[in-house]
C-alpha positions as CSV (number, residue, x, y, z in Angstrom):
1,M,35.7,-20.3,-2.5
2,S,37.9,-22.9,-3.4
3,G,39.3,-25.7,-1.2
4,S,42.6,-23.7,-1.1
5,V,43.4,-21.6,2.1
6,Q,44.2,-18.0,1.6
7,T,46.3,-15.7,3.8
8,V,44.6,-12.2,4.5
9,R,47.7,-10.0,5.8
10,L,46.0,-7.5,8.1
11,V,47.4,-3.8,8.0
12,P,45.9,-2.0,10.7
13,G,44.2,1.0,9.4
14,E,44.3,0.0,5.8
15,V,42.2,-3.2,5.8
16,D,40.0,-3.0,2.7
17,L,36.4,-4.5,2.2
18,A,37.7,-7.1,-0.3
19,A,39.9,-8.7,2.2
20,L,37.1,-8.8,4.7
21,R,34.7,-10.2,2.5
22,R,37.3,-13.1,1.9
23,V,37.2,-13.6,5.7
24,Y,33.6,-13.4,5.9
25,Q,33.4,-16.2,3.1
26,G,35.7,-18.2,5.2
27,G,38.9,-20.7,4.0
28,V,41.5,-18.1,5.2
29,T,44.0,-17.7,7.6
30,L,45.0,-14.3,9.2
31,T,48.6,-12.9,9.4
32,L,49.2,-9.3,11.2
33,D,51.7,-7.1,9.4
34,E,55.0,-6.5,11.2
35,G,54.7,-3.0,11.0
36,A,52.0,-2.9,13.7
37,Y,54.3,-4.5,16.1
38,Q,56.2,-1.5,17.3
39,A,53.2,0.7,18.0
40,I,51.5,-2.0,19.9
41,L,54.6,-2.3,22.2
42,R,54.9,1.1,22.7
43,A,51.3,1.7,23.9
44,Q,51.5,-1.4,26.6
45,Q,54.6,0.1,28.1
46,T,53.0,3.5,28.2
47,V,50.3,1.5,30.5
48,D,52.9,-0.2,32.6
49,D,54.5,3.1,33.4
50,I,51.2,4.5,34.6
51,V,50.7,1.8,36.8
52,A,54.2,2.1,37.9
53,S,53.8,5.7,38.6
54,G,50.8,5.3,40.9
55,N,48.9,7.9,38.8
56,V,45.0,7.5,38.9
57,V,43.9,6.9,35.0
58,Y,40.5,6.0,34.2
59,G,40.2,2.3,32.6
60,I,43.6,1.5,33.9
61,N,43.6,1.6,37.8
62,T,39.9,2.9,38.2
63,G,36.8,1.5,38.2
64,F,34.5,1.8,34.9
65,G,31.3,3.8,33.6
66,K,29.7,5.4,37.1
67,L,32.3,3.6,39.3
68,A,35.1,5.7,37.1
69,Q,35.9,7.8,40.6
70,T,36.8,4.7,42.6
71,Q,40.6,3.7,42.8
72,I,41.8,0.2,42.3
73,P,45.0,-0.6,44.0
74,A,47.5,-2.1,42.0
75,S,47.1,-5.7,44.0
76,R,43.7,-5.9,42.7
77,L,44.2,-4.7,38.7
78,A,44.2,-8.3,37.6
79,E,40.9,-9.1,39.7
80,L,39.5,-5.8,38.2
81,Q,40.0,-7.0,34.7
82,R,38.5,-10.4,35.0
83,N,35.6,-9.3,37.1
84,L,35.0,-6.9,34.5
85,V,34.8,-9.7,31.8
86,L,32.7,-12.1,33.8
87,S,30.3,-9.4,35.2
88,H,30.0,-8.0,31.5
89,S,29.2,-11.5,29.8
90,V,25.1,-11.0,30.1
91,G,24.1,-11.8,26.4
92,L,21.2,-13.7,25.3
93,G,19.8,-15.4,22.3
94,E,21.1,-17.4,19.2
95,L,24.8,-17.4,18.8
96,L,26.6,-15.6,16.1
97,P,27.3,-17.9,13.2
98,D,30.8,-18.3,12.6
99,N,31.2,-16.1,9.3
100,V,30.1,-13.2,11.5
101,T,32.3,-14.2,14.2
102,R,35.2,-14.4,12.2
103,L,34.6,-10.7,11.0
104,V,34.3,-10.0,14.9
105,M,37.6,-11.7,15.6
106,A,39.4,-10.0,12.5
107,T,38.1,-6.4,13.3
108,K,38.9,-6.5,17.0
109,I,42.5,-7.8,16.1
110,I,42.5,-4.8,13.7
111,S,41.7,-2.5,16.4
112,L,43.8,-3.8,18.9
113,A,46.6,-3.6,16.8
114,R,46.4,-0.2,15.8
115,G,48.3,0.8,19.0
116,H,46.0,2.8,20.8
117,S,44.7,-0.1,23.2
118,G,48.0,-0.5,25.3
119,I,47.6,-4.4,25.7
120,R,50.4,-7.2,25.3
121,L,51.2,-8.4,22.0
122,A,50.7,-11.8,23.3
123,L,47.0,-11.3,23.7
124,I,46.5,-10.3,19.9
125,E,48.8,-13.2,18.7
126,A,46.6,-15.5,20.7
127,L,43.4,-14.2,19.0
128,L,45.1,-14.6,15.6
129,T,46.2,-18.2,16.8
130,L,42.5,-18.9,17.7
131,F,41.2,-17.9,14.4
132,N,43.5,-19.6,12.3
133,A,42.8,-22.7,14.3
134,G,39.3,-22.3,13.8
135,V,38.4,-21.7,17.4
136,M,35.3,-19.5,17.6
137,P,33.8,-17.9,20.5
138,C,30.6,-18.6,21.3
139,I,29.2,-14.9,20.9
140,P,25.1,-14.4,21.8
141,E,23.4,-11.9,19.3
142,K,21.4,-10.1,21.7
143,G,22.5,-7.6,24.6
144,S,24.4,-4.6,23.4
145,V,23.0,-1.2,22.7
146,G,26.2,-0.2,20.7
147,A,27.2,2.7,22.7
148,S,30.2,1.9,25.4
149,G,31.2,-0.5,22.6
150,D,29.3,-4.0,22.1
151,L,30.1,-4.8,26.0
152,A,28.1,-8.2,26.5
153,P,29.0,-9.7,23.2
154,L,32.9,-8.6,23.3
155,A,32.9,-9.8,26.9
156,H,31.5,-13.3,25.5
157,L,34.6,-13.3,23.2
158,S,37.0,-12.4,25.7
159,L,35.9,-15.0,27.8
160,M,37.7,-17.5,25.6
161,L,40.9,-16.0,26.4
162,L,40.1,-16.4,30.3
163,G,39.5,-20.3,29.7
164,E,35.5,-19.6,30.6
165,G,32.6,-19.9,28.5
166,E,32.1,-22.0,25.2
167,V,33.8,-21.9,22.0
168,R,33.1,-23.9,18.4
169,V,35.4,-25.7,16.6
170,N,34.6,-27.0,13.3
171,G,30.8,-26.5,14.4
172,V,31.4,-28.3,17.6
173,Q,30.6,-26.7,20.7
174,M,33.1,-27.2,23.8
175,P,34.4,-25.4,26.8
176,A,36.8,-22.9,26.2
177,R,39.5,-24.7,27.6
178,E,39.3,-27.4,25.5
179,G,39.2,-24.9,22.4
180,L,42.4,-23.1,24.1
181,T,44.2,-26.7,24.3
182,F,43.0,-27.2,20.7
183,A,44.7,-24.1,19.4
184,G,48.1,-24.8,21.8
185,L,47.4,-22.1,24.4
186,T,46.5,-21.7,28.1
187,P,44.2,-19.4,30.0
188,F,45.5,-15.8,30.1
189,V,45.6,-13.4,33.3
190,L,44.7,-10.0,31.9
191,G,46.8,-7.0,33.2
192,P,45.9,-3.4,33.4
193,K,43.4,-2.2,30.9
194,E,43.5,-5.6,28.7
195,G,39.9,-6.5,29.6
196,L,38.5,-2.9,29.2
197,A,40.5,-2.9,25.8
198,L,38.7,-6.0,24.9
199,L,35.2,-5.0,25.7
200,N,34.9,-1.6,24.5
201,G,34.6,-1.2,20.7
202,T,32.3,-1.2,17.6
203,Q,33.4,-4.9,16.1
204,V,30.0,-6.5,16.8
205,S,27.9,-4.3,15.2
206,T,30.5,-3.6,12.2
207,A,30.6,-7.3,11.6
208,L,27.0,-7.6,11.4
209,A,26.7,-4.6,9.6
210,L,29.6,-6.0,7.1
211,R,27.6,-9.2,6.9
212,G,24.3,-7.2,5.7
213,L,26.8,-5.1,3.2
214,F,28.0,-8.5,1.8
215,E,24.2,-10.0,1.4
216,A,22.8,-6.9,0.3
217,E,25.3,-6.9,-2.4
218,N,24.4,-10.6,-3.5
219,V,21.0,-9.5,-3.7
220,L,21.1,-6.2,-5.0
221,V,23.1,-7.9,-8.2
222,A,20.4,-10.8,-8.3
223,G,17.7,-8.3,-8.7
224,L,19.4,-6.5,-11.7
225,V,19.6,-9.9,-13.4
226,A,15.9,-10.8,-12.1
227,G,14.8,-7.4,-13.8
228,A,16.3,-8.0,-17.1
229,L,14.5,-11.5,-17.0
230,S,11.3,-9.7,-16.4
231,L,12.0,-7.1,-18.9
232,E,12.7,-9.8,-21.4
233,A,9.5,-11.9,-20.3
234,I,6.9,-8.9,-20.8
235,K,9.1,-7.8,-24.1
236,G,9.5,-4.6,-22.4
237,S,11.2,-1.4,-24.2
238,L,15.1,-1.0,-23.6
239,K,14.7,2.7,-24.6
240,P,14.5,4.1,-20.7
241,F,17.8,2.4,-20.4
242,D,19.4,4.6,-23.1
243,A,22.6,5.9,-21.6
244,R,21.9,9.7,-22.5
245,I,18.8,9.8,-20.2
246,H,21.0,8.7,-17.4
247,Q,23.9,11.0,-18.2
248,A,21.5,13.9,-18.4
249,R,20.8,13.2,-14.5
250,G,23.9,12.4,-13.4
251,Q,23.4,9.9,-10.8
252,R,26.5,7.5,-10.6
253,G,24.4,4.5,-9.6
254,Q,21.6,5.2,-11.6
255,I,24.3,5.3,-14.9
256,A,26.0,2.1,-13.6
257,V,22.9,0.1,-13.4
258,A,21.2,1.4,-16.9
259,A,24.6,0.4,-18.7
260,A,24.6,-3.0,-16.8
261,V,21.1,-3.8,-17.9
262,Q,21.9,-2.9,-21.6
263,T,24.7,-5.5,-21.2
264,L,22.7,-8.1,-20.0
265,V,20.3,-8.2,-22.7
266,E,22.7,-7.5,-25.3
267,G,22.2,-9.9,-28.2
268,S,18.9,-11.0,-27.4
269,E,16.5,-12.4,-30.3
270,I,13.6,-11.3,-27.9
271,L,14.5,-7.8,-27.9
272,G,14.7,-7.7,-31.6
273,S,11.3,-9.4,-32.1
274,H,9.5,-6.4,-31.0
275,A,11.9,-3.6,-31.9
276,H,9.3,-1.7,-33.8
277,C,6.4,-2.5,-31.7
278,G,5.9,1.4,-30.8
279,R,5.8,0.0,-27.1
280,V,7.2,3.3,-25.0
281,Q,6.4,3.0,-21.1
282,D,6.4,0.1,-19.0
283,P,5.3,0.1,-15.6
284,Y,7.9,2.0,-13.2
285,S,9.1,-1.2,-11.7
286,V,10.3,-2.1,-15.1
287,R,11.4,1.5,-16.6
288,C,12.8,2.8,-13.8
289,V,15.3,-0.2,-12.5
290,P,18.1,2.3,-13.3
291,Q,16.6,4.9,-11.0
292,V,15.7,2.7,-7.8
293,M,18.2,0.1,-8.3
294,G,21.1,3.0,-8.8
295,A,20.0,4.6,-5.8
296,C,20.2,1.4,-3.9
297,L,23.9,0.7,-5.1
298,D,25.0,4.5,-4.1
299,N,23.5,3.9,-0.7
300,L,25.4,0.4,-0.2
301,T,28.6,2.5,-1.6
302,H,28.1,4.8,0.8
303,A,27.9,2.6,3.5
304,A,30.6,0.7,2.5
305,R,33.1,3.4,2.8
306,V,31.8,4.0,6.5
307,L,32.1,0.5,7.5
308,Q,35.3,0.1,5.9
309,I,36.6,3.1,8.1
310,E,34.9,1.5,11.0
311,A,36.3,-1.6,10.6
312,N,39.8,-0.1,10.7
313,A,38.9,2.0,13.9
314,A,40.5,2.6,17.2
315,S,37.2,2.2,18.9
316,D,38.1,1.1,22.7
317,N,38.4,3.6,25.5
318,P,40.5,5.2,26.7
319,L,42.8,5.4,24.2
320,V,46.8,5.5,24.8
321,F,48.7,8.0,22.8
322,S,52.2,6.8,23.4
323,D,54.3,9.8,21.7
324,S,53.1,11.8,24.5
325,G,52.4,9.4,27.1
326,D,48.5,10.5,27.2
327,V,45.7,8.4,28.1
328,I,42.5,9.9,26.9
329,S,39.0,9.0,27.7
330,G,36.7,9.6,25.0
331,G,33.7,8.3,23.2
332,N,34.7,6.1,20.0
333,F,32.9,3.3,21.3
334,H,29.7,5.0,20.1
335,A,28.6,3.2,17.2
336,E,26.3,5.9,15.8
337,P,28.3,5.6,12.2
338,V,27.7,1.9,12.0
339,A,23.9,2.3,13.1
340,F,23.5,5.1,10.3
341,A,25.0,2.7,7.9
342,A,23.1,0.0,9.0
343,D,20.0,1.8,8.5
344,I,21.1,3.0,4.9
345,I,21.7,-0.5,3.8
346,A,18.2,-1.7,5.3
347,L,16.6,0.8,3.2
348,A,18.3,-0.4,0.1
349,V,17.5,-3.9,0.9
350,A,14.1,-3.2,1.5
351,E,13.8,-1.4,-1.8
352,V,15.5,-4.1,-3.8
353,G,12.9,-6.5,-2.8
354,A,10.0,-3.9,-3.1
355,I,10.6,-3.3,-6.6
356,S,11.3,-7.0,-7.5
357,E,7.9,-8.0,-5.9
358,R,6.1,-5.5,-8.2
359,R,7.8,-6.9,-11.0
360,M,6.7,-10.3,-10.2
361,A,2.9,-9.1,-10.2
362,L,3.3,-7.4,-13.1
363,L,4.5,-10.9,-14.8
364,L,1.2,-12.5,-13.4
365,D,-1.1,-9.9,-15.0
366,T,-1.9,-10.9,-18.5
367,G,-3.2,-7.6,-19.5
368,L,0.0,-6.0,-18.9
369,S,2.2,-8.7,-19.3
370,G,1.0,-10.4,-22.5
371,L,1.9,-13.8,-21.0
372,P,-0.4,-16.8,-19.8
373,P,-2.6,-15.5,-16.7
374,F,-0.2,-16.6,-13.6
375,L,2.3,-18.0,-16.0
376,V,0.6,-21.5,-16.4
377,R,-1.1,-22.6,-19.5
378,D,-3.9,-24.4,-18.0
379,G,-5.2,-21.8,-15.7
380,G,-8.2,-22.5,-13.5
381,V,-7.0,-26.2,-12.8
382,N,-3.8,-24.8,-12.1
383,S,-3.1,-21.8,-9.9
384,G,0.8,-21.4,-11.4
385,F,2.5,-18.6,-9.6
386,M,-0.5,-16.9,-7.8
387,I,0.7,-17.8,-4.4
388,A,4.2,-17.3,-4.8
389,Q,3.6,-13.9,-5.3
390,V,1.7,-13.7,-2.1
391,T,5.0,-15.0,-0.5
392,A,6.8,-12.3,-2.2
393,A,4.3,-9.7,-0.9
394,A,4.4,-11.3,2.7
395,L,8.3,-10.9,2.7
396,A,8.5,-7.5,1.0
397,S,5.8,-6.1,3.6
398,E,7.8,-7.4,6.4
399,N,10.8,-5.7,5.2
400,K,9.3,-2.6,5.3
401,S,8.5,-2.9,9.2
402,L,12.2,-3.9,9.6
403,A,13.5,-1.3,7.6
404,H,12.4,1.2,10.3
405,P,15.7,2.9,11.6
406,G,17.3,1.5,14.6
407,S,19.6,4.7,15.1
408,V,16.9,7.1,16.2
409,D,16.0,4.9,19.3
410,S,17.9,5.2,22.5
411,L,17.4,4.3,26.1
412,P,19.7,5.4,28.8
413,T,22.1,2.6,30.2
414,S,24.8,2.9,33.5
415,A,22.7,5.0,36.0
416,N,22.7,7.7,33.1
417,Q,26.0,8.0,32.8
418,E,25.6,6.4,29.2
419,D,22.5,8.4,28.4
420,H,22.5,8.2,24.7
421,V,23.2,5.1,22.5
422,S,23.2,4.0,19.0
423,M,21.3,0.7,18.8
424,A,24.1,-0.2,16.3
425,T,24.0,-3.9,16.8
426,Y,20.2,-4.2,16.5
427,A,20.1,-2.4,13.5
428,A,22.9,-4.3,11.8
429,R,21.4,-7.8,13.0
430,R,18.3,-7.3,11.5
431,L,19.8,-7.1,8.0
432,G,20.5,-10.5,8.2
433,G,17.1,-11.3,7.9
434,M,16.0,-8.7,5.7
435,C,18.5,-10.2,3.1
436,F,17.1,-13.3,3.6
437,N,13.8,-12.2,2.8
438,T,14.7,-10.0,-0.3
439,A,16.8,-12.8,-1.7
440,A,13.5,-15.1,-1.6
441,V,11.4,-12.3,-3.1
442,V,14.0,-11.8,-5.9
443,G,14.2,-15.6,-6.6
444,I,10.6,-15.8,-6.8
445,E,10.8,-12.9,-9.5
446,A,13.3,-14.8,-11.8
447,M,11.8,-18.0,-11.2
448,A,8.7,-16.7,-12.9
449,A,10.6,-14.4,-15.2
450,A,12.4,-17.7,-16.7
451,Q,8.8,-19.2,-17.0
452,G,7.8,-16.3,-18.8
453,I,10.8,-16.0,-21.3
454,E,9.9,-20.0,-21.8
455,F,6.7,-18.7,-23.6
456,H,8.5,-17.0,-26.1
457,R,10.4,-19.9,-27.6
458,P,12.0,-20.7,-29.8
459,L,13.2,-17.1,-29.3
460,Q,16.4,-17.1,-27.4
461,S,17.3,-13.9,-25.0
462,S,20.9,-12.8,-24.7
463,A,23.8,-15.3,-23.9
464,L,24.3,-13.9,-20.4
465,L,20.5,-14.1,-19.7
466,E,20.3,-17.7,-21.3
467,Q,23.2,-18.9,-19.0
468,E,21.3,-17.6,-15.8
469,I,18.0,-19.5,-17.3
470,A,19.8,-22.7,-17.6
471,R,21.2,-22.2,-13.9
472,I,17.9,-21.6,-13.0
473,R,16.4,-24.8,-14.8
474,Q,19.4,-26.7,-12.8
475,Q,17.4,-25.8,-9.4
476,V,13.7,-25.8,-10.7
477,D,11.8,-27.1,-13.5
478,F,9.5,-25.2,-16.0
479,L,5.9,-25.1,-14.1
480,E,3.9,-27.1,-16.6
481,E,1.1,-27.8,-14.0
482,D,1.0,-27.3,-9.9
483,R,3.6,-29.0,-7.7
484,L,5.0,-28.1,-4.2
485,L,6.6,-24.9,-4.9
486,A,8.3,-24.1,-1.4
487,P,11.6,-26.4,-2.2
488,D,11.8,-24.4,-5.3
489,I,11.5,-21.1,-3.8
490,D,14.1,-22.1,-1.4
491,A,16.5,-23.0,-4.1
492,M,15.7,-19.9,-6.0
493,R,16.5,-17.8,-2.8
494,L,19.9,-19.3,-2.5
495,W,20.6,-18.8,-6.3
496,A,19.8,-14.8,-5.4
497,S,22.1,-15.1,-2.2
498,R,25.2,-16.1,-4.3
499,S,28.4,-14.1,-5.0
500,D,29.6,-15.9,-8.2
501,W,28.0,-13.4,-10.4
502,P,29.7,-12.3,-14.0
503,D,32.6,-10.0,-13.6
504,F,31.1,-6.9,-14.8
505,L,28.1,-6.9,-12.5
506,T,30.6,-7.6,-9.2
507,A,32.5,-4.8,-10.4
508,L,29.6,-2.7,-9.6
509,L,29.8,-3.6,-5.8
510,P,32.2,-1.7,-3.1
511,S,33.3,-4.7,-1.5
512,Q,34.4,-6.0,-4.9
513,Q,36.9,-3.5,-5.6
514,P,40.3,-4.1,-3.6
515,H,42.8,-1.5,-3.2
516,S,45.9,-2.5,-1.7
517,T,45.9,-4.7,1.2
518,G,45.3,-8.5,1.5
519,E,47.4,-11.4,-0.1
């Protein structure tokens, strides 16, 4: 992103993935659409009316979970909400990074601003103020089962509003009270239902899944570019990318990926040099790029649709319906949709890495690739890319284990009141490590494929692929003889993790297709 700060306008219920991607990348401030104010104020008034009436309503003047039958007197409601936040702040582990925390805060604001939570507008405005001041709550990554909402991590977010816990400002950790002062705020005393509204919800699992989606999109595109480079390096056939094949099947992702590869290699001298060689059938890792990567794209597109809905959802409990004055207890905090979406993303990420590793192995096999063994001229004395492929294999194999679905797991909590949970938070959190692994695998393949293409000089690849080769060469040199490759591999991991790909490639991605929201 550029150094300028953009403003993202949040219209609750209508925020698109392009806006959320900008929040994730940083360099933005948030504003709340004024059209949301009336619904927020009406829901708060509904809660105030219930308290004044003395009627017993879950979440407003009762205990929580298994203690829902315990009525709490009006004089202790503020104590109830404070204790709720403190008792639920039980997270452990590394802190969520700022890019994920920004998404947590943004989606929490969106959810609360739907007008079904019954909290004060001032609390929502405080979250906006803190976000725009760069004050990020310190949220441990572990401790949520993704069922009664992301209770523990959202409690750590809520601590900040009480002046408790820790925050980060520009990467510097400090007590929350100092962070509030930095933003021009003072600690809040929570009113009826406010602590519960802050703690219930799927915002942490959704933010982690969105992080996984955005990073998966990056490595998917990198995998397409790396695959096209490998196609050129082995002088593979372009016939399997003929649009008629893919139209005959009809899978949308497959059709789009085949067309993208055609565009990537258009104008290649290497391609023209073997037009009549009679080569028909390359190994599946090259020939079936449209079928495999297209299926991955379709899965990401489905997951993106689910996550966009969830990012806009009212997912706390109970929900306030001001038109009728009803406060209804349900289960919107159950993150099963997010868990399934995260598992689908995990499958796609694992497959992008798996097929990339197979192309990497193909490049090193002189019998199949026609290239020097292990892509180095003086083999024997030099091992070339031999062990880089071992690293790729290790990471691809690790992703196989990580791809095991989180959504099929469940352990009951709260004395069996909460007897089925989603495990969405773990399912989404593990996507970060999987995307790291796949970016490294794809980066290794791209580095090896660029090496293979160099053996075909003076022939040139397409203009688009030559641009990528030049970009790769800015990061890593041609491997003339063995050298320390670990820094090169990490540089190529960053190459595969980037988001600034050619427009025709980013146009494939669901989060790069804005609809109407965001400025």
